C-alpha positions, 0 to 999 in steps of 0.5 A: 897155143902160139899160132904165130912165128917161132919167137925163140928163133932168131934169124930172118925168115928164109925162102923154102926154095933154099933147100928143094928136094933132091931130084931122082935119076932113076927111071919112073916105076909102077906099084903094080905086078908085071911078070917077067918073061920066063917065070910063073908064080902063085900063092895060096893059103896052106894053113900056116897061118891060123887065120886061114889068109895066104901063106905059101908061095912059089916063084918058078922058071918056065925053062932052064935055070935063072941066074940068082943073087942075094943078100941076107941079113948080118944078124948073128941069129940066122934063120934056117931058110938062109942057111939052106939058100946059102948052101944051094947057091954055093952048090950051084956057083962055088965061086960065089960063096953062097951069094950068087949062083942059079935057081929054078924056084923060090918057096916062101912061107908066112906064119913061122920064121923058122928062125932059132928052131935047131937042127929040126928046123934046118931040116924041115926047110930041107924037106920043103926044098925037097918036096918043091924040087921033086914037084917041078922035076928039078934039083933041091940045090936049085931052090931058094927059101924064105920064110917070115913070122914068129921067131922059134916056131917050126914050120908044119910041114904037113900043111906045107907039103900039101900046100906045095902039091896043091900050088905048083900045078897052078903056077902061071906066068901072068901079072896075076901070079906075081901079085898073089905071091906078094899077098901070100908073103904078108905078115902084119903088112896092111898092104901088098908091095909091088912096083915094075919098070921097063926099058929097051935094050938091044936083042938078038934080032933088034931092040927088046923091052926088058922088064923089072918087077919086084914084090916085098913084104916086112913092116916091122923088125925093120932095121936092116944092116943088108935089106929088109924082111923079104924082097924078091926082084925079077928081070928077063934080061940075060945076066951071069950071077956074079954081074948081078951080084955086083949090081944088087949089092950096092943097090941094096945099101942104097935102099933097103939099107936106108930105111928103118921102122923100130930099130930092130934088125931081122934074123930072116932078112932076104934080097933074091934077084933073079934074071931069066934070060927070056927076053934075050937081052944080054947084060955084060959086066961093067957095060952101059947096059949093066948101068941102065939095068942096074938103075931099073933094079935100083928104081924098084927096089927103092920103090919097094923100100918106100913102100914098106917104110910108109907101111910100117907097123902103126904108122900113119906117116912116111919120113924121107930124109935127104942129104946133100953137101956131105964129104961123100955119099957115105957120110950123107946116107949114115945122116939120113939113116940116123935122122929117120931112125930116131926114136924122138924124131918119130915122135916128133913127126906123129905129133906134127911137131916141127922140132929141128933139134931132133934133126940136128941131134940125130946128126950129130949122133951119127956114125957110118956103118961097119966095114963089111956094109961100107965094102958092100956099097962100094967103098975100098976096103983099105977106105972102109977100114979106117972110117967103119963107125966113125962119125961123118964129117959135120960142122954145125955153122954151115948145117942147114935143116928144112922141114916139109918145105921150110928152112928152119936152121941154117948154122943158127935157128931161123924165124919160121911161122910154127904153125904153117910147118905143122900144117904142111906135116900133116900129110902122108909124107914129111920130107926133111931136108939136111944140107952139110955145106962140105963137099958133093955127097948126097944120100937118102933114107926112109922111116915112119912115125912112132905111134900108139898102134906100133906098141899095140902090134907088138904088145901080144905079138905071139898071143 
């Protein structure tokens, strides 16, 4: 095997510093659970999973309802918990159209997706919400629901009812309670996903610390067109539901909508963002406080999304693609997502093969998302419609590609030490940098390598 420079390339060796990683403008995040004020939570094993592992979780407010915002899957096969959550949000805030409202609790079941289960599955889900509402002494319409697991399998209602009866009295306003939720949500995850940040904001009697904390699950059937699998973010700031959704929607497009494990979009994808208001820090729409809170929420969402991509089924390596120099951020994000979604690129990363042609090809195959997602990301409908599904601007003569810190293509192939780049790729995370040389747009996306482990995990998923 040739361990020296790649003799098939034709240009001079270029410094890796020519294309550095893009700096983050978001606040720092710790991968741990910190319970915001105003919430309690917990999880346990109810018997939904044959394995006996934790499979039922509840997050509830301590006093009064929390403002709630949601983003759901765009898959046309929609699970029963999404249907009922939309209906409940709409019942508490009709102007929200099922996207935002008020909630006293979230219930999560793991082991059954309760998707494609017909009217019986919807009746089961309504019964879950009624049972939880009764135990919390609230209205069913003020509960939200998520489920994850095998499609086409109904919830074992006797176990769920019994589990809720045992769980609700034990809910605790502690970090351990929130961490228990993350554990009970897991299916094929190998690690719990946690993220927290804090910021100082103005309270009624002076500065207060506002906490933003999130949990998530999902490492397979991940190629979202909104969010990915199940993700909850909690904060103790005081925010109106509509304002909360205005913050959440574009954040989802920049974070969870920028990850891919296997190219499949789930029937159950859900992100909930709840604000208890218990800190006393009030956030008005389009205010500097809203911008700061939005940055904190995005930092938590980005961390959780990265953790999910890194824990992809069978994965050994997190793939990060950062794009700069695009016509705008929409083009940049589309190209980054196309690169990390490429099965050929995923396989190349697994084999530590610095095959930059896979990157160039994926960039050239890129298409922008549909109009609905472009609007959700912040593009005006009059601009989104003509751009939806179109190719972003790309000039191969201006294109630059770096793999694991080494520039390998700059309008034409560059001479590089293939063995050195292979060695640099032998790491928990491989950074791929793409520069288009067209404008100031930037974007990033996260994926993972494609391994034999993924095939083994999904070859007998239901058996």
